[in-house]
C-alpha positions in Angstrom: 136.5 81.1 95.0 137.5 79.6 91.8 136.7 81.5 88.6 137.0 79.2 85.2 137.2 80.5 81.7 137.7 76.8 79.7 134.6 74.4 79.8 137.3 71.4 79.8 138.4 72.8 82.9 135.3 72.6 84.9 134.5 69.3 83.2 137.2 67.9 85.1 136.3 69.8 88.5 133.1 68.5 87.8 134.0 64.7 87.7 135.8 64.9 90.6 133.2 66.1 92.8 131.5 63.6 94.8 127.9 62.3 94.2 126.8 62.7 97.2 127.4 66.4 97.4 124.6 69.0 96.5 125.4 71.5 93.8 123.0 74.9 93.9 123.6 76.9 90.1 122.6 80.2 88.6 122.7 81.1 86.0 123.2 84.9 84.6 123.8 87.3 82.4 126.7 88.8 85.0 126.0 92.9 85.8 124.6 91.6 88.9 122.4 93.4 91.2 120.5 92.5 94.6 118.3 90.1 93.0 121.3 87.7 92.2 122.4 87.6 95.1 119.2 86.5 96.5 119.7 83.8 93.9 123.0 82.8 95.1 122.6 83.1 98.5 119.6 80.8 98.3 121.6 78.3 96.4 124.7 78.4 98.8 122.3 77.7 101.9 120.2 75.3 100.5 123.2 72.8 98.4 127.1 71.5 99.7 128.6 74.0 96.3 127.6 77.3 94.4 128.2 77.6 90.8 127.4 81.0 88.9 127.7 81.2 85.3 128.4 84.3 83.6 127.7 84.6 79.6 126.1 87.6 77.7 123.7 85.3 76.0 123.5 86.8 71.8 121.4 84.7 70.9 118.4 85.5 72.8 118.5 89.1 71.8 116.3 89.9 68.7 117.8 93.0 68.8 121.8 94.0 68.2 122.1 97.2 70.0 120.1 95.7 73.5 123.4 93.3 73.3 125.8 95.3 72.5 124.5 97.7 75.1 123.8 95.4 78.0 126.4 96.0 80.6 129.7 94.1 81.3 130.7 93.8 84.1 132.8 91.5 84.9 135.4 92.5 87.9 132.8 93.4 89.4 130.4 90.9 89.8 133.3 88.9 91.3 133.2 90.9 94.0 129.9 90.2 94.6 130.3 87.0 93.9 132.7 86.5 96.4 130.8 87.9 98.8 128.2 85.5 98.4 130.5 82.4 99.3 129.7 81.2 95.7 132.4 78.2 95.2 132.8 78.5 91.7 132.2 81.2 88.4 131.8 80.3 84.8 132.4 82.9 82.7 132.9 80.3 78.9 133.2 82.4 75.8 130.6 82.3 72.7 132.7 79.6 70.5 133.0 77.3 73.5 129.6 77.1 74.3 128.2 76.9 70.6 130.7 74.8 69.0 127.6 74.1 66.9 127.5 77.5 65.8 123.9 77.6 67.1 123.2 75.0 64.2 120.7 73.4 67.3 118.5 74.9 69.1 115.4 74.4 72.0 112.7 75.3 70.3 109.4 75.0 72.2 106.0 76.0 70.2 103.5 77.2 72.1 103.9 79.6 75.4 107.0 80.9 73.8 104.9 82.3 71.3 102.9 84.2 73.9 103.8 87.6 75.4 107.3 88.2 74.9 107.8 85.5 72.6 105.5 87.4 70.2 107.2 91.1 70.8 110.7 89.0 70.7 110.6 86.5 68.0 113.8 83.9 68.8 114.6 85.0 72.5 112.6 81.5 73.8 114.2 79.8 71.9 118.1 81.7 72.2 117.0 81.7 77.0 116.5 77.3 76.3 119.0 76.8 74.3 121.5 78.3 76.6 119.2 77.2 79.6 120.0 73.3 78.3 123.9 73.6 77.3 124.3 75.1 81.2 122.3 72.6 82.3 124.2 69.3 80.8 127.3 71.4 81.6 127.1 71.9 86.0 124.8 69.5 86.3 123.4 70.6 89.1 120.7 69.2 92.2 118.9 72.7 92.2 119.0 75.5 89.7 118.0 79.2 90.4 115.2 81.2 88.5 114.0 84.8 89.6 110.4 85.0 88.8 110.6 88.0 87.4 111.0 86.4 84.3 108.0 84.5 84.9 107.4 83.5 81.8 111.1 82.0 81.0 110.6 80.3 84.5 107.4 78.6 83.1 109.3 77.8 80.0 112.3 76.5 81.6 110.1 74.1 84.2 108.8 73.3 81.4 111.7 72.1 79.3 112.8 70.1 82.4 110.2 68.1 82.6 110.1 67.9 78.7 113.6 66.0 78.7 113.3 64.1 81.9 116.4 66.5 82.9 117.6 65.8 86.6 117.7 69.2 88.0 115.2 71.1 90.5 114.0 73.6 89.1 113.6 76.6 92.3 111.4 79.4 91.2 112.7 82.3 93.7 110.6 85.7 94.7 110.9 89.5 93.1 113.6 91.6 95.3 112.2 94.9 95.0 113.5 98.7 96.2 111.5 100.1 98.7 109.1 101.5 95.6 108.1 98.5 94.7 110.9 98.1 91.1 112.0 95.4 90.9 116.1 94.9 90.6 116.8 95.2 87.2 120.3 95.3 85.3 118.3 97.3 82.9 117.6 100.0 84.9 121.6 101.0 85.3 120.8 102.4 81.8 117.6 104.9 83.1 118.2 108.5 83.6 116.9 109.9 86.5 113.1 111.2 85.2 113.4 107.5 84.0 114.1 106.2 86.9 110.8 108.0 88.3 108.5 106.3 85.5 110.1 103.0 86.2 108.5 103.1 89.6 105.3 104.5 88.0 105.2 101.3 86.2 105.8 99.3 89.3 103.2 101.1 91.6 101.0 100.4 88.5 101.4 97.5 88.3 100.6 96.3 91.4 97.5 99.1 91.5 94.9 96.0 91.4 92.7 98.4 88.8 91.2 97.6 85.7 93.7 96.7 83.1 92.2 100.0 81.1 93.3 102.4 83.7 96.5 100.9 84.3 97.2 101.3 80.4 95.7 104.7 80.0 97.5 105.9 83.8 101.2 104.4 82.0 100.9 105.8 78.7 99.7 109.5 80.4 103.6 109.3 82.7 104.4 108.9 79.2 105.3 105.2 79.8 104.6 103.6 76.1 103.1 99.6 76.8 104.1 97.0 75.0 101.4 94.5 77.1 99.4 93.9 80.0 98.1 90.6 80.2 96.6 88.1 82.7 98.4 84.6 82.5 99.1 82.2 84.7 97.5 84.2 88.0 99.9 86.4 87.0 99.7 89.7 85.8 102.5 90.2 83.4 104.1 93.5 81.7 106.6 95.1 79.1 107.2 98.9 79.3 109.2 100.8 77.5 110.5 103.4 79.9 112.5 105.8 77.2 114.3 104.0 75.3 115.1 101.3 78.2 112.2 98.4 77.9 111.6 96.6 81.0 109.2 93.9 81.9 107.6 93.2 85.6 104.6 90.7 87.1 103.1 90.5 90.2 100.2 88.2 91.2 97.0 88.0 90.3 95.6 86.0 93.1 
């Protein structure tokens, strides 16, 4: 496994990879868990070469405190990557990825205004901009995204279509605990009581009860609801448990 910190070094390596070789790419913000590991396993199984990126992207945080609190666990992440058999790990700095100082942006004008976009203005512009940059750098055959961030997945798929990008976006199922709670880097910041509430959130989301009943039950459990909406055959939700914001979705078919 090679860990690469300079974009120029990666570009040199990438130019020497035979065109016949397929590349599977998993972009992450680090603090890896079993959900990420499942993406890496799929990327490795379906391609000749697997590439992981670790970059906590500041442009997708509309809350500076949230960015500063985001767990940075590079040593542990590299160990997980090694155990998953990753070939290349890209660990680039902000100044390298944003030589334009974020003057050039990818701004979607429809889906990005819904759901998460209502409550996190500018979030998806930051996401799409960094994903575009990384896809251009990696030149992957396939890129792997979890369905847990369903709206993000739909937007990335749309961007790839809109710009005729030669990469296949692979949607991967959400990995959950036995309780139904989705793996998330934010789970690590929950207290024991908050973790129990987060599990209650997952169970209620999967209950198929009327939306008003789910909202009432969440609020009675001390969980603040930002949104709970049906969209594209999914039931999507964002809630706050303590100070931690959690999102999830399930199939509504």
